PyMOL Python script that loads the backbone (N, CA, C, O; Angstrom):
from pymol import cmd

cmd.read_pdbstr("""\
ATOM      1  N   MET A   1     100.454   3.889  76.156  1.00  0.00           N
ATOM      2  CA  MET A   1      99.213   3.681  77.139  1.00  0.00           C
ATOM      3  C   MET A   1      98.218   3.023  76.371  1.00  0.00           C
ATOM      4  O   MET A   1      97.953   3.368  75.220  1.00  0.00           O
ATOM      5  N   MET A   2      97.560   1.926  77.064  1.00  0.00           N
ATOM      6  CA  MET A   2      96.425   1.395  76.402  1.00  0.00           C
ATOM      7  C   MET A   2      95.018   1.760  77.009  1.00  0.00           C
ATOM      8  O   MET A   2      94.721   1.824  78.202  1.00  0.00           O
ATOM      9  N   THR A   3      94.331   1.953  76.059  1.00  0.00           N
ATOM     10  CA  THR A   3      92.846   2.592  76.428  1.00  0.00           C
ATOM     11  C   THR A   3      91.847   1.382  76.335  1.00  0.00           C
ATOM     12  O   THR A   3      92.018   0.417  75.590  1.00  0.00           O
ATOM     13  N   THR A   4      90.885   1.537  77.104  1.00  0.00           N
ATOM     14  CA  THR A   4      89.715   0.606  77.078  1.00  0.00           C
ATOM     15  C   THR A   4      88.620   1.214  76.104  1.00  0.00           C
ATOM     16  O   THR A   4      88.221   2.377  76.158  1.00  0.00           O
ATOM     17  N   PRO A   5      88.217   0.287  75.244  1.00  0.00           N
ATOM     18  CA  PRO A   5      87.100   0.513  74.278  1.00  0.00           C
ATOM     19  C   PRO A   5      85.926   1.153  75.141  1.00  0.00           C
ATOM     20  O   PRO A   5      85.704   0.776  76.292  1.00  0.00           O
ATOM     21  N   ALA A   6      85.186   2.153  74.504  1.00  0.00           N
ATOM     22  CA  ALA A   6      84.213   2.788  75.202  1.00  0.00           C
ATOM     23  C   ALA A   6      83.064   1.725  75.627  1.00  0.00           C
ATOM     24  O   ALA A   6      82.439   1.862  76.678  1.00  0.00           O
ATOM     25  N   ALA A   7      82.850   0.718  74.780  1.00  0.00           N
ATOM     26  CA  ALA A   7      81.846  -0.415  75.080  1.00  0.00           C
ATOM     27  C   ALA A   7      81.969  -0.943  76.270  1.00  0.00           C
ATOM     28  O   ALA A   7      80.969  -1.151  76.957  1.00  0.00           O
ATOM     29  N   HIS A   8      83.369  -1.280  76.749  1.00  0.00           N
ATOM     30  CA  HIS A   8      83.647  -1.917  77.876  1.00  0.00           C
ATOM     31  C   HIS A   8      83.839  -1.166  79.195  1.00  0.00           C
ATOM     32  O   HIS A   8      84.082  -1.801  80.221  1.00  0.00           O
ATOM     33  N   THR A   9      83.727   0.296  79.197  1.00  0.00           N
ATOM     34  CA  THR A   9      83.782   1.058  80.261  1.00  0.00           C
ATOM     35  C   THR A   9      82.537   1.047  81.175  1.00  0.00           C
ATOM     36  O   THR A   9      81.491   1.009  80.527  1.00  0.00           O
ATOM     37  N   LYS A  10      82.405   1.068  82.313  1.00  0.00           N
ATOM     38  CA  LYS A  10      81.351   1.223  83.348  1.00  0.00           C
ATOM     39  C   LYS A  10      80.717   2.779  83.145  1.00  0.00           C
ATOM     40  O   LYS A  10      81.506   3.723  83.089  1.00  0.00           O
ATOM     41  N   ARG A  11      79.657   2.946  83.066  1.00  0.00           N
ATOM     42  CA  ARG A  11      79.121   4.148  83.176  1.00  0.00           C
ATOM     43  C   ARG A  11      79.121   4.814  84.475  1.00  0.00           C
ATOM     44  O   ARG A  11      78.468   4.333  85.401  1.00  0.00           O
ATOM     45  N   GLN A  12      79.851   5.959  84.626  1.00  0.00           N
ATOM     46  CA  GLN A  12      80.094   6.466  85.953  1.00  0.00           C
ATOM     47  C   GLN A  12      78.928   7.714  86.107  1.00  0.00           C
ATOM     48  O   GLN A  12      78.631   8.445  85.162  1.00  0.00           O
ATOM     49  N   ARG A  13      78.396   7.810  87.305  1.00  0.00           N
ATOM     50  CA  ARG A  13      77.432   8.838  87.677  1.00  0.00           C
ATOM     51  C   ARG A  13      77.710   9.533  89.002  1.00  0.00           C
ATOM     52  O   ARG A  13      78.397   8.893  89.799  1.00  0.00           O
ATOM     53  N   THR A  14      77.320  10.645  89.334  1.00  0.00           N
ATOM     54  CA  THR A  14      77.755  11.439  90.507  1.00  0.00           C
ATOM     55  C   THR A  14      76.458  11.634  91.240  1.00  0.00           C
ATOM     56  O   THR A  14      75.444  12.029  90.665  1.00  0.00           O
ATOM     57  N   CYS A  15      76.515  11.316  92.673  1.00  0.00           N
ATOM     58  CA  CYS A  15      75.515  11.562  93.456  1.00  0.00           C
ATOM     59  C   CYS A  15      75.213  13.089  93.615  1.00  0.00           C
ATOM     60  O   CYS A  15      76.180  13.765  93.964  1.00  0.00           O
ATOM     61  N   ILE A  16      74.121  13.692  93.431  1.00  0.00           N
ATOM     62  CA  ILE A  16      73.857  15.136  93.396  1.00  0.00           C
ATOM     63  C   ILE A  16      73.986  15.790  94.816  1.00  0.00           C
ATOM     64  O   ILE A  16      74.071  17.011  94.954  1.00  0.00           O
ATOM     65  N   SER A  17      73.993  14.979  95.776  1.00  0.00           N
ATOM     66  CA  SER A  17      74.062  15.472  97.203  1.00  0.00           C
ATOM     67  C   SER A  17      75.425  15.405  97.667  1.00  0.00           C
ATOM     68  O   SER A  17      75.949  16.479  97.961  1.00  0.00           O
ATOM     69  N   CYS A  18      76.122  14.309  97.793  1.00  0.00           N
ATOM     70  CA  CYS A  18      77.450  14.053  98.519  1.00  0.00           C
ATOM     71  C   CYS A  18      78.484  14.202  97.471  1.00  0.00           C
ATOM     72  O   CYS A  18      79.622  14.500  97.834  1.00  0.00           O
ATOM     73  N   GLY A  19      78.220  14.027  96.183  1.00  0.00           N
ATOM     74  CA  GLY A  19      79.255  13.969  95.127  1.00  0.00           C
ATOM     75  C   GLY A  19      80.022  12.832  94.948  1.00  0.00           C
ATOM     76  O   GLY A  19      81.038  12.888  94.255  1.00  0.00           O
ATOM     77  N   THR A  20      79.659  11.784  95.495  1.00  0.00           N
ATOM     78  CA  THR A  20      80.415  10.388  95.336  1.00  0.00           C
ATOM     79  C   THR A  20      80.189   9.989  93.859  1.00  0.00           C
ATOM     80  O   THR A  20      79.064   9.961  93.360  1.00  0.00           O
ATOM     81  N   THR A  21      81.246   9.701  93.230  1.00  0.00           N
ATOM     82  CA  THR A  21      81.303   9.237  91.877  1.00  0.00           C
ATOM     83  C   THR A  21      81.358   7.624  91.799  1.00  0.00           C
ATOM     84  O   THR A  21      82.348   7.070  92.276  1.00  0.00           O
ATOM     85  N   THR A  22      80.463   6.952  91.290  1.00  0.00           N
ATOM     86  CA  THR A  22      80.572   5.388  91.140  1.00  0.00           C
ATOM     87  C   THR A  22      79.851   4.927  90.035  1.00  0.00           C
ATOM     88  O   THR A  22      79.312   5.696  89.239  1.00  0.00           O
ATOM     89  N   ASP A  23      79.816   3.726  89.948  1.00  0.00           N
ATOM     90  CA  ASP A  23      79.094   3.115  88.744  1.00  0.00           C
ATOM     91  C   ASP A  23      77.529   3.298  88.729  1.00  0.00           C
ATOM     92  O   ASP A  23      76.852   3.152  89.747  1.00  0.00           O
ATOM     93  N   LYS A  24      77.075   3.586  87.658  1.00  0.00           N
ATOM     94  CA  LYS A  24      75.734   3.923  87.456  1.00  0.00           C
ATOM     95  C   LYS A  24      74.854   2.995  88.195  1.00  0.00           C
ATOM     96  O   LYS A  24      73.987   3.440  88.947  1.00  0.00           O
ATOM     97  N   ALA A  25      75.033   1.719  88.019  1.00  0.00           N
ATOM     98  CA  ALA A  25      74.094   0.702  88.774  1.00  0.00           C
ATOM     99  C   ALA A  25      74.015   0.731  90.293  1.00  0.00           C
ATOM    100  O   ALA A  25      73.095   0.197  90.913  1.00  0.00           O
ATOM    101  N   THR A  26      75.022   1.377  90.858  1.00  0.00           N
ATOM    102  CA  THR A  26      74.985   1.339  92.341  1.00  0.00           C
ATOM    103  C   THR A  26      74.382   2.443  92.853  1.00  0.00           C
ATOM    104  O   THR A  26      74.315   2.496  94.081  1.00  0.00           O
ATOM    105  N   LEU A  27      73.812   3.560  92.063  1.00  0.00           N
ATOM    106  CA  LEU A  27      73.043   4.683  92.461  1.00  0.00           C
ATOM    107  C   LEU A  27      71.738   4.487  92.085  1.00  0.00           C
ATOM    108  O   LEU A  27      71.374   3.663  91.245  1.00  0.00           O
ATOM    109  N   MET A  28      70.879   5.400  92.833  1.00  0.00           N
ATOM    110  CA  MET A  28      69.570   5.442  92.489  1.00  0.00           C
ATOM    111  C   MET A  28      69.054   6.695  91.694  1.00  0.00           C
ATOM    112  O   MET A  28      69.416   7.848  91.924  1.00  0.00           O
ATOM    113  N   ARG A  29      68.172   6.316  90.743  1.00  0.00           N
ATOM    114  CA  ARG A  29      67.777   7.427  89.769  1.00  0.00           C
ATOM    115  C   ARG A  29      66.521   7.937  89.974  1.00  0.00           C
ATOM    116  O   ARG A  29      65.554   7.192  90.137  1.00  0.00           O
ATOM    117  N   ILE A  30      66.431   9.235  89.984  1.00  0.00           N
ATOM    118  CA  ILE A  30      65.111  10.090  89.751  1.00  0.00           C
ATOM    119  C   ILE A  30      65.201  10.635  88.418  1.00  0.00           C
ATOM    120  O   ILE A  30      66.209  11.076  87.865  1.00  0.00           O
ATOM    121  N   VAL A  31      63.833  10.538  87.897  1.00  0.00           N
ATOM    122  CA  VAL A  31      63.635  11.069  86.318  1.00  0.00           C
ATOM    123  C   VAL A  31      62.674  11.880  86.204  1.00  0.00           C
ATOM    124  O   VAL A  31      61.629  11.694  86.827  1.00  0.00           O
ATOM    125  N   ARG A  32      62.864  13.004  85.328  1.00  0.00           N
ATOM    126  CA  ARG A  32      61.833  13.885  84.825  1.00  0.00           C
ATOM    127  C   ARG A  32      61.593  13.385  83.262  1.00  0.00           C
ATOM    128  O   ARG A  32      62.440  13.593  82.394  1.00  0.00           O
ATOM    129  N   THR A  33      60.443  12.759  83.026  1.00  0.00           N
ATOM    130  CA  THR A  33      60.223  12.220  81.778  1.00  0.00           C
ATOM    131  C   THR A  33      59.935  13.423  80.774  1.00  0.00           C
ATOM    132  O   THR A  33      59.733  14.560  81.201  1.00  0.00           O
ATOM    133  N   PRO A  34      59.927  13.074  79.240  1.00  0.00           N
ATOM    134  CA  PRO A  34      59.829  14.102  78.392  1.00  0.00           C
ATOM    135  C   PRO A  34      58.476  14.825  78.516  1.00  0.00           C
ATOM    136  O   PRO A  34      58.283  15.911  77.969  1.00  0.00           O
ATOM    137  N   ASP A  35      57.514  14.168  79.275  1.00  0.00           N
ATOM    138  CA  ASP A  35      56.028  14.660  79.298  1.00  0.00           C
ATOM    139  C   ASP A  35      56.068  15.402  80.570  1.00  0.00           C
ATOM    140  O   ASP A  35      55.032  16.026  80.797  1.00  0.00           O
ATOM    141  N   GLY A  36      57.076  15.504  81.536  1.00  0.00           N
ATOM    142  CA  GLY A  36      57.117  16.282  82.561  1.00  0.00           C
ATOM    143  C   GLY A  36      56.901  15.452  83.916  1.00  0.00           C
ATOM    144  O   GLY A  36      56.909  16.071  84.980  1.00  0.00           O
ATOM    145  N   GLN A  37      56.725  14.173  83.903  1.00  0.00           N
ATOM    146  CA  GLN A  37      56.296  13.397  85.057  1.00  0.00           C
ATOM    147  C   GLN A  37      57.504  13.200  85.905  1.00  0.00           C
ATOM    148  O   GLN A  37      58.573  13.011  85.325  1.00  0.00           O
ATOM    149  N   LEU A  38      57.468  13.222  87.252  1.00  0.00           N
ATOM    150  CA  LEU A  38      58.759  12.927  88.002  1.00  0.00           C
ATOM    151  C   LEU A  38      58.375  11.748  88.692  1.00  0.00           C
ATOM    152  O   LEU A  38      57.279  11.586  89.228  1.00  0.00           O
ATOM    153  N   SER A  39      59.539  10.727  88.657  1.00  0.00           N
ATOM    154  CA  SER A  39      59.332   9.482  89.310  1.00  0.00           C
ATOM    155  C   SER A  39      60.794   8.803  89.742  1.00  0.00           C
ATOM    156  O   SER A  39      61.865   9.287  89.379  1.00  0.00           O
ATOM    157  N   PHE A  40      60.697   7.785  90.450  1.00  0.00           N
ATOM    158  CA  PHE A  40      61.891   7.015  90.723  1.00  0.00           C
ATOM    159  C   PHE A  40      62.041   6.056  89.648  1.00  0.00           C
ATOM    160  O   PHE A  40      61.033   5.508  89.201  1.00  0.00           O
ATOM    161  N   ASP A  41      63.310   5.766  89.134  1.00  0.00           N
ATOM    162  CA  ASP A  41      63.521   4.845  88.046  1.00  0.00           C
ATOM    163  C   ASP A  41      64.500   3.844  88.547  1.00  0.00           C
ATOM    164  O   ASP A  41      65.720   3.991  88.619  1.00  0.00           O
ATOM    165  N   PRO A  42      63.702   2.664  88.929  1.00  0.00           N
ATOM    166  CA  PRO A  42      64.572   1.698  89.697  1.00  0.00           C
ATOM    167  C   PRO A  42      65.497   0.858  88.298  1.00  0.00           C
ATOM    168  O   PRO A  42      66.500   0.174  88.502  1.00  0.00           O
ATOM    169  N   THR A  43      65.027   1.049  87.220  1.00  0.00           N
ATOM    170  CA  THR A  43      65.852   0.323  86.155  1.00  0.00           C
ATOM    171  C   THR A  43      67.013   1.235  85.681  1.00  0.00           C
ATOM    172  O   THR A  43      67.918   0.768  84.989  1.00  0.00           O
ATOM    173  N   GLY A  44      66.984   2.564  86.064  1.00  0.00           N
ATOM    174  CA  GLY A  44      67.957   3.245  85.440  1.00  0.00           C
ATOM    175  C   GLY A  44      67.860   3.699  83.818  1.00  0.00           C
ATOM    176  O   GLY A  44      68.789   4.284  83.261  1.00  0.00           O
ATOM    177  N   LYS A  45      66.846   3.413  83.274  1.00  0.00           N
ATOM    178  CA  LYS A  45      66.770   3.367  81.792  1.00  0.00           C
ATOM    179  C   LYS A  45      65.595   3.933  81.361  1.00  0.00           C
ATOM    180  O   LYS A  45      65.236   3.705  80.206  1.00  0.00           O
ATOM    181  N   ALA A  46      64.839   4.725  82.176  1.00  0.00           N
ATOM    182  CA  ALA A  46      63.756   5.436  81.559  1.00  0.00           C
ATOM    183  C   ALA A  46      64.110   6.712  80.813  1.00  0.00           C
ATOM    184  O   ALA A  46      65.050   7.436  81.142  1.00  0.00           O
ATOM    185  N   ALA A  47      63.394   6.915  79.910  1.00  0.00           N
ATOM    186  CA  ALA A  47      63.665   8.130  79.057  1.00  0.00           C
ATOM    187  C   ALA A  47      63.298   9.472  79.739  1.00  0.00           C
ATOM    188  O   ALA A  47      62.201   9.643  80.270  1.00  0.00           O
ATOM    189  N   GLY A  48      64.286  10.433  79.697  1.00  0.00           N
ATOM    190  CA  GLY A  48      64.182  11.680  80.351  1.00  0.00           C
ATOM    191  C   GLY A  48      65.458  12.178  81.212  1.00  0.00           C
ATOM    192  O   GLY A  48      66.477  11.496  81.317  1.00  0.00           O
ATOM    193  N   ARG A  49      65.309  13.286  81.741  1.00  0.00           N
ATOM    194  CA  ARG A  49      66.574  13.812  82.333  1.00  0.00           C
ATOM    195  C   ARG A  49      66.509  13.222  83.837  1.00  0.00           C
ATOM    196  O   ARG A  49      65.535  13.386  84.572  1.00  0.00           O
ATOM    197  N   GLY A  50      67.562  12.585  84.157  1.00  0.00           N
ATOM    198  CA  GLY A  50      68.043  11.985  85.423  1.00  0.00           C
ATOM    199  C   GLY A  50      68.782  12.651  86.362  1.00  0.00           C
ATOM    200  O   GLY A  50      69.610  13.497  86.026  1.00  0.00           O
ATOM    201  N   ALA A  51      68.546  12.327  87.636  1.00  0.00           N
ATOM    202  CA  ALA A  51      69.499  12.719  88.769  1.00  0.00           C
ATOM    203  C   ALA A  51      69.741  11.483  89.662  1.00  0.00           C
ATOM    204  O   ALA A  51      68.868  10.651  89.908  1.00  0.00           O
ATOM    205  N   TYR A  52      71.000  11.440  90.120  1.00  0.00           N
ATOM    206  CA  TYR A  52      71.346  10.180  90.894  1.00  0.00           C
ATOM    207  C   TYR A  52      71.614  10.609  92.364  1.00  0.00           C
ATOM    208  O   TYR A  52      72.173  11.663  92.669  1.00  0.00           O
ATOM    209  N   VAL A  53      71.155   9.678  93.244  1.00  0.00           N
ATOM    210  CA  VAL A  53      71.513   9.780  94.708  1.00  0.00           C
ATOM    211  C   VAL A  53      72.068   8.390  95.185  1.00  0.00           C
ATOM    212  O   VAL A  53      71.784   7.381  94.540  1.00  0.00           O
ATOM    213  N   CYS A  54      72.800   8.332  96.227  1.00  0.00           N
ATOM    214  CA  CYS A  54      73.524   7.231  96.586  1.00  0.00           C
ATOM    215  C   CYS A  54      72.661   6.585  97.840  1.00  0.00           C
ATOM    216  O   CYS A  54      72.807   5.401  98.147  1.00  0.00           O
ATOM    217  N   SER A  55      71.974   7.248  98.368  1.00  0.00           N
ATOM    218  CA  SER A  55      71.126   6.651  99.511  1.00  0.00           C
ATOM    219  C   SER A  55      69.861   7.632  99.880  1.00  0.00           C
ATOM    220  O   SER A  55      69.690   8.704  99.300  1.00  0.00           O
ATOM    221  N   SER A  56      69.031   7.159 100.872  1.00  0.00           N
ATOM    222  CA  SER A  56      67.899   7.899 101.133  1.00  0.00           C
ATOM    223  C   SER A  56      68.282   9.145 101.914  1.00  0.00           C
ATOM    224  O   SER A  56      67.568  10.146 101.862  1.00  0.00           O
ATOM    225  N   ALA A  57      69.444   9.102 102.667  1.00  0.00           N
ATOM    226  CA  ALA A  57      70.046  10.223 103.375  1.00  0.00           C
ATOM    227  C   ALA A  57      70.362  11.329 102.383  1.00  0.00           C
ATOM    228  O   ALA A  57      69.919  12.468 102.525  1.00  0.00           O
ATOM    229  N   CYS A  58      71.109  10.974 101.417  1.00  0.00           N
ATOM    230  CA  CYS A  58      71.454  11.840 100.292  1.00  0.00           C
ATOM    231  C   CYS A  58      70.311  12.456  99.554  1.00  0.00           C
ATOM    232  O   CYS A  58      70.329  13.626  99.174  1.00  0.00           O
ATOM    233  N   PHE A  59      69.229  11.559  99.347  1.00  0.00           N
ATOM    234  CA  PHE A  59      67.995  12.140  98.658  1.00  0.00           C
ATOM    235  C   PHE A  59      67.275  13.223  99.739  1.00  0.00           C
ATOM    236  O   PHE A  59      66.776  14.263  99.310  1.00  0.00           O
ATOM    237  N   ALA A  60      67.266  12.937 100.971  1.00  0.00           N
ATOM    238  CA  ALA A  60      66.824  13.895 102.011  1.00  0.00           C
ATOM    239  C   ALA A  60      67.441  15.177 101.958  1.00  0.00           C
ATOM    240  O   ALA A  60      66.764  16.200 102.068  1.00  0.00           O
ATOM    241  N   ALA A  61      68.864  15.204 101.774  1.00  0.00           N
ATOM    242  CA  ALA A  61      69.696  16.289 101.747  1.00  0.00           C
ATOM    243  C   ALA A  61      69.688  16.980 100.460  1.00  0.00           C
ATOM    244  O   ALA A  61      69.895  18.193 100.431  1.00  0.00           O
ATOM    245  N   ALA A  62      69.478  16.343  99.441  1.00  0.00           N
ATOM    246  CA  ALA A  62      69.230  16.892  98.217  1.00  0.00           C
ATOM    247  C   ALA A  62      67.894  17.720  97.977  1.00  0.00           C
ATOM    248  O   ALA A  62      67.821  18.790  97.374  1.00  0.00           O
ATOM    249  N   MET A  63      66.803  16.984  98.593  1.00  0.00           N
ATOM    250  CA  MET A  63      65.545  17.685  98.824  1.00  0.00           C
ATOM    251  C   MET A  63      65.566  19.001  99.589  1.00  0.00           C
ATOM    252  O   MET A  63      65.068  20.047  99.172  1.00  0.00           O
ATOM    253  N   LYS A  64      66.269  18.822 100.892  1.00  0.00           N
ATOM    254  CA  LYS A  64      66.348  20.082 101.735  1.00  0.00           C
ATOM    255  C   LYS A  64      66.936  21.295 100.898  1.00  0.00           C
ATOM    256  O   LYS A  64      66.365  22.383 100.826  1.00  0.00           O
ATOM    257  N   LYS A  65      68.168  20.988 100.258  1.00  0.00           N
ATOM    258  CA  LYS A  65      68.885  22.010  99.616  1.00  0.00           C
ATOM    259  C   LYS A  65      68.385  22.329  98.186  1.00  0.00           C
ATOM    260  O   LYS A  65      68.953  23.168  97.487  1.00  0.00           O
ATOM    261  N   LYS A  66      67.338  21.654  97.790  1.00  0.00           N
ATOM    262  CA  LYS A  66      66.779  21.815  96.297  1.00  0.00           C
ATOM    263  C   LYS A  66      67.596  21.560  95.376  1.00  0.00           C
ATOM    264  O   LYS A  66      67.508  22.228  94.346  1.00  0.00           O
ATOM    265  N   LYS A  67      68.582  20.560  95.480  1.00  0.00           N
ATOM    266  CA  LYS A  67      69.468  20.000  94.493  1.00  0.00           C
ATOM    267  C   LYS A  67      68.761  19.285  93.392  1.00  0.00           C
ATOM    268  O   LYS A  67      69.025  19.428  92.198  1.00  0.00           O
ATOM    269  N   LEU A  68      67.736  18.415  93.944  1.00  0.00           N
ATOM    270  CA  LEU A  68      66.879  17.696  92.971  1.00  0.00           C
ATOM    271  C   LEU A  68      66.245  18.578  91.821  1.00  0.00           C
ATOM    272  O   LEU A  68      66.215  18.257  90.633  1.00  0.00           O
ATOM    273  N   ASP A  69      65.710  19.818  92.406  1.00  0.00           N
ATOM    274  CA  ASP A  69      64.963  20.619  91.539  1.00  0.00           C
ATOM    275  C   ASP A  69      65.851  21.183  90.404  1.00  0.00           C
ATOM    276  O   ASP A  69      65.442  21.276  89.246  1.00  0.00           O
ATOM    277  N   ARG A  70      67.233  21.596  90.847  1.00  0.00           N
ATOM    278  CA  ARG A  70      68.253  22.063  89.880  1.00  0.00           C
ATOM    279  C   ARG A  70      68.731  21.052  88.889  1.00  0.00           C
ATOM    280  O   ARG A  70      68.960  21.341  87.714  1.00  0.00           O
ATOM    281  N   ALA A  71      68.886  19.776  89.433  1.00  0.00           N
ATOM    282  CA  ALA A  71      69.397  18.723  88.640  1.00  0.00           C
ATOM    283  C   ALA A  71      68.399  18.236  87.444  1.00  0.00           C
ATOM    284  O   ALA A  71      68.734  17.809  86.340  1.00  0.00           O
ATOM    285  N   LEU A  72      67.094  18.415  87.957  1.00  0.00           N
ATOM    286  CA  LEU A  72      66.099  17.915  86.889  1.00  0.00           C
ATOM    287  C   LEU A  72      65.366  19.054  86.217  1.00  0.00           C
ATOM    288  O   LEU A  72      64.359  18.921  85.521  1.00  0.00           O
ATOM    289  N   LYS A  73      66.001  20.223  86.510  1.00  0.00           N
ATOM    290  CA  LYS A  73      65.516  21.633  85.719  1.00  0.00           C
ATOM    291  C   LYS A  73      63.862  21.604  85.794  1.00  0.00           C
ATOM    292  O   LYS A  73      63.133  21.694  84.807  1.00  0.00           O
ATOM    293  N   THR A  74      63.415  21.458  87.168  1.00  0.00           N
ATOM    294  CA  THR A  74      61.954  21.688  87.425  1.00  0.00           C
ATOM    295  C   THR A  74      61.753  21.947  88.975  1.00  0.00           C
ATOM    296  O   THR A  74      62.675  21.914  89.789  1.00  0.00           O
ATOM    297  N   THR A  75      60.596  22.176  89.239  1.00  0.00           N
ATOM    298  CA  THR A  75      60.206  22.472  90.578  1.00  0.00           C
ATOM    299  C   THR A  75      59.448  21.293  91.205  1.00  0.00           C
ATOM    300  O   THR A  75      58.313  21.090  90.775  1.00  0.00           O
ATOM    301  N   LEU A  76      59.890  20.558  92.087  1.00  0.00           N
ATOM    302  CA  LEU A  76      59.145  19.450  92.779  1.00  0.00           C
ATOM    303  C   LEU A  76      58.232  19.994  93.936  1.00  0.00           C
ATOM    304  O   LEU A  76      58.611  20.830  94.756  1.00  0.00           O
ATOM    305  N   GLY A  77      57.074  19.462  93.909  1.00  0.00           N
ATOM    306  CA  GLY A  77      56.184  19.820  95.009  1.00  0.00           C
ATOM    307  C   GLY A  77      56.418  18.860  96.153  1.00  0.00           C
ATOM    308  O   GLY A  77      57.137  17.867  96.043  1.00  0.00           O
ATOM    309  N   SER A  78      55.770  19.207  97.270  1.00  0.00           N
ATOM    310  CA  SER A  78      55.991  18.183  98.507  1.00  0.00           C
ATOM    311  C   SER A  78      55.459  16.928  98.207  1.00  0.00           C
ATOM    312  O   SER A  78      56.005  15.915  98.646  1.00  0.00           O
ATOM    313  N   ASP A  79      54.327  16.868  97.419  1.00  0.00           N
ATOM    314  CA  ASP A  79      53.779  15.466  97.238  1.00  0.00           C
ATOM    315  C   ASP A  79      54.817  14.662  96.341  1.00  0.00           C
ATOM    316  O   ASP A  79      55.044  13.471  96.557  1.00  0.00           O
ATOM    317  N   ASP A  80      55.436  15.379  95.320  1.00  0.00           N
ATOM    318  CA  ASP A  80      56.619  14.735  94.525  1.00  0.00           C
ATOM    319  C   ASP A  80      57.666  14.172  95.433  1.00  0.00           C
ATOM    320  O   ASP A  80      57.987  12.990  95.314  1.00  0.00           O
ATOM    321  N   TYR A  81      58.220  14.944  96.334  1.00  0.00           N
ATOM    322  CA  TYR A  81      59.160  14.648  97.150  1.00  0.00           C
ATOM    323  C   TYR A  81      58.796  13.376  98.116  1.00  0.00           C
ATOM    324  O   TYR A  81      59.521  12.393  98.271  1.00  0.00           O
ATOM    325  N   GLU A  82      57.599  13.586  98.696  1.00  0.00           N
ATOM    326  CA  GLU A  82      57.084  12.382  99.514  1.00  0.00           C
ATOM    327  C   GLU A  82      57.063  11.073  98.794  1.00  0.00           C
ATOM    328  O   GLU A  82      57.530  10.043  99.281  1.00  0.00           O
ATOM    329  N   ARG A  83      56.442  11.160  97.482  1.00  0.00           N
ATOM    330  CA  ARG A  83      56.301  10.039  96.774  1.00  0.00           C
ATOM    331  C   ARG A  83      57.594   9.324  96.396  1.00  0.00           C
ATOM    332  O   ARG A  83      57.793   8.131  96.623  1.00  0.00           O
ATOM    333  N   ILE A  84      58.455  10.147  95.802  1.00  0.00           N
ATOM    334  CA  ILE A  84      59.627   9.810  95.420  1.00  0.00           C
ATOM    335  C   ILE A  84      60.583   9.165  96.694  1.00  0.00           C
ATOM    336  O   ILE A  84      61.250   8.136  96.584  1.00  0.00           O
ATOM    337  N   ALA A  85      60.499   9.942  97.824  1.00  0.00           N
ATOM    338  CA  ALA A  85      61.261   9.450  99.074  1.00  0.00           C
ATOM    339  C   ALA A  85      60.794   8.065  99.424  1.00  0.00           C
ATOM    340  O   ALA A  85      61.617   7.212  99.756  1.00  0.00           O
ATOM    341  N   ALA A  86      59.497   7.803  99.363  1.00  0.00           N
ATOM    342  CA  ALA A  86      58.956   6.623  99.811  1.00  0.00           C
ATOM    343  C   ALA A  86      59.566   5.387  98.858  1.00  0.00           C
ATOM    344  O   ALA A  86      59.983   4.308  99.279  1.00  0.00           O
ATOM    345  N   CYS A  87      59.512   5.800  97.555  1.00  0.00           N
ATOM    346  CA  CYS A  87      60.097   4.715  96.556  1.00  0.00           C
ATOM    347  C   CYS A  87      61.626   4.529  96.819  1.00  0.00           C
ATOM    348  O   CYS A  87      62.103   3.398  96.910  1.00  0.00           O
ATOM    349  N   VAL A  88      62.404   5.681  96.945  1.00  0.00           N
ATOM    350  CA  VAL A  88      63.816   5.476  97.294  1.00  0.00           C
ATOM    351  C   VAL A  88      64.068   4.560  98.574  1.00  0.00           C
ATOM    352  O   VAL A  88      64.933   3.685  98.590  1.00  0.00           O
ATOM    353  N   ALA A  89      63.221   4.851  99.653  1.00  0.00           N
ATOM    354  CA  ALA A  89      63.527   4.001 100.857  1.00  0.00           C
ATOM    355  C   ALA A  89      63.100   2.798 100.753  1.00  0.00           C
ATOM    356  O   ALA A  89      63.748   1.956 101.373  1.00  0.00           O
ATOM    357  N   SER A  90      62.023   2.378 100.037  1.00  0.00           N
ATOM    358  CA  SER A  90      61.611   1.021  99.656  1.00  0.00           C
ATOM    359  C   SER A  90      62.600   0.245  98.839  1.00  0.00           C
ATOM    360  O   SER A  90      62.769  -0.953  99.066  1.00  0.00           O
ATOM    361  N   PHE A  91      63.256   0.870  97.906  1.00  0.00           N
ATOM    362  CA  PHE A  91      64.142   0.391  97.042  1.00  0.00           C
ATOM    363  C   PHE A  91      65.371  -0.114  97.732  1.00  0.00           C
ATOM    364  O   PHE A  91      65.885  -1.215  97.534  1.00  0.00           O
ATOM    365  N   GLU A  92      65.855   0.954  98.697  1.00  0.00           N
ATOM    366  CA  GLU A  92      67.056   0.678  99.391  1.00  0.00           C
ATOM    367  C   GLU A  92      67.000  -0.371 100.472  1.00  0.00           C
ATOM    368  O   GLU A  92      68.007  -0.998 100.803  1.00  0.00           O
ATOM    369  N   ARG A  93      65.794  -0.561 101.030  1.00  0.00           N
ATOM    370  CA  ARG A  93      65.453  -1.713 101.950  1.00  0.00           C
ATOM    371  C   ARG A  93      65.600  -2.987 101.184  1.00  0.00           C
ATOM    372  O   ARG A  93      66.319  -3.864 101.662  1.00  0.00           O
ATOM    373  N   GLU A  94      64.970  -3.187  99.999  1.00  0.00           N
ATOM    374  CA  GLU A  94      64.999  -4.233  98.990  1.00  0.00           C
ATOM    375  C   GLU A  94      66.442  -4.677  98.783  1.00  0.00           C
ATOM    376  O   GLU A  94      66.821  -5.845  98.875  1.00  0.00           O
ATOM    377  N   VAL A  95      67.147  -3.712  98.517  1.00  0.00           N
ATOM    378  CA  VAL A  95      68.637  -3.948  98.123  1.00  0.00           C
ATOM    379  C   VAL A  95      69.388  -4.471  99.262  1.00  0.00           C
ATOM    380  O   VAL A  95      70.236  -5.331  99.026  1.00  0.00           O
ATOM    381  N   ARG A  96      69.196  -4.063 100.504  1.00  0.00           N
ATOM    382  CA  ARG A  96      69.946  -4.556 101.633  1.00  0.00           C
ATOM    383  C   ARG A  96      69.599  -5.900 102.080  1.00  0.00           C
ATOM    384  O   ARG A  96      70.403  -6.547 102.751  1.00  0.00           O
ATOM    385  N   GLU A  97      68.271  -6.440 101.702  1.00  0.00           N
ATOM    386  CA  GLU A  97      67.907  -7.648 102.135  1.00  0.00           C
ATOM    387  C   GLU A  97      68.583  -8.774 101.236  1.00  0.00           C
ATOM    388  O   GLU A  97      68.372  -9.963 101.474  1.00  0.00           O
TER     389      GLU A  97
END
""", "prot")
cmd.dss("prot")
cmd.show_as("cartoon", "prot")
cmd.util.cbc("prot")
cmd.orient("prot")
């Protein structure tokens, strides 16, 4: 059996809400930076602990069930959720255009 070198494999990530596993580039990342700031990471490369969602609907579901809090190992306030939800929705609209 032939294996693919690690440098050539696509990074797979899982949506914290629906469990879909796909290429890292197709998911949206929310990050808790080393200094504790919470933000949407459009590049997927920001330093810190990340959580991935595949859509704004999955973000809303993750928010409702506090899955984002668990994945990022922190407690998000309603202002954090609102700010990040707006970024996720905006990013999703840009990708569709």
